[in-house]
N, C-alpha and C positions, 0 to 999 in steps of 0.2 A: 101313447103306447105304440109300439111298433108292431106291425103285423105283415108278414111277407104274403102277398095274395098273387095268385096266378104268375104271369111272366114278370112281374115288377119285383122280382126278389131284390132285397135290399133298399127298397124305396121306403121311406118312413111314412107311417100312417099314423093319424092321430085320432084319438076317440074325441068326438065333438058332440054337441047337442044334436046333431043329425046323423050320428053313426060314424063310422071310420072315414077319415078324410085324408087323401093323399096331400102331402105337404112337399112339393118340390122346392130344392134348395135355392132356386132362382127367385123365390118370393121372399117377400119381407113380412114381419109381424109388427103390429103396433099393440102396445098394452095401455090402457087408461085406468087408473085406480081413483076412484070417485067416493066421497062421502055422501051417502043416501041413495037407495035404489031408484028413486025418481030421477035424480040427476043423472045416474048411470043410463038409464033407459033414453032420457032425452038426449044425452051425448051419443049414445049408439045409434039412435034413429038418425042424427045429424051425420054421423060417420058414414052410415050405410047409403045416404042419399048424396053425399058429397062426391063420391068416387066409386070406381069399380072395386069395390073390396067385399070380403066375406066374413061374416061373424063365425068365429070357430071355438070360442070358449068363454066362460064366465065363472067367476068364483065370488062367492058371498061370504064375508066374515061379520062377526059381531051383530048377528042377527040382521043382516041386511045394511048395517050401517056403514059397511066399507065394501064396495063392489069394484071388482076388476074385470074389465072386458078386453078380449083380444079378437083382433081382426087380421086377415091376411090379404095380400095382393102384391103389386108391384111396389118398388120403393117410392115412387112419386104418389101413386094412389093411396097407399097407407099414410104416408106424410100429409097429404092434403086433407084426408078423411080424419086424421088424428087433430089436425089444426081446428077443423070445424066442429069435431066432438067436444074438444076442450072448451071453446067457445060457448057451446050450447049448455054444456053441464055446468059451466060455471055461472050461467045466468039463474039456475035454480038450485045450486049446491056448490061444492068444491072439489075441484080437482086436486088430489093430493099428489100424484106421480104419474109420469106418461113417459113413454120410450118407443122408438121405432128401432128395430133390429133387422138389418138387412142381412139375408143369407144366413138365417139362425143355425146354429149348428144342430144337428138332428137329436141330440141328447137332451136339448131344451124342451122337446115335446114330451119326453118322460116326465117332466116337471109340470108342464101344463095339462098334459092328458089325464084322463080318469080311469 
């Protein structure tokens, strides 16, 4: 969801678990879709510990049996974090899909945001 605030007119903001979040275009996002909530939490914990990234969104489908988590940071940080997250999540569940998107187009945040 975009929200023009103060002097940052035109800067994309995304609704996250922590309120509105500015998402500068020099950042990258990483998405990890996992079967089972426990595996998603295990993977997210590993991602947040592995690199300087920030958790920005989650989506649960099928009663929590399919969970997507989204993080942001520099391209190198989200790439390293995603690798750690995939490894950790696969130990207790199954990663279905994952992707790093460098400099995501701002329209993507309409899709991810709530």
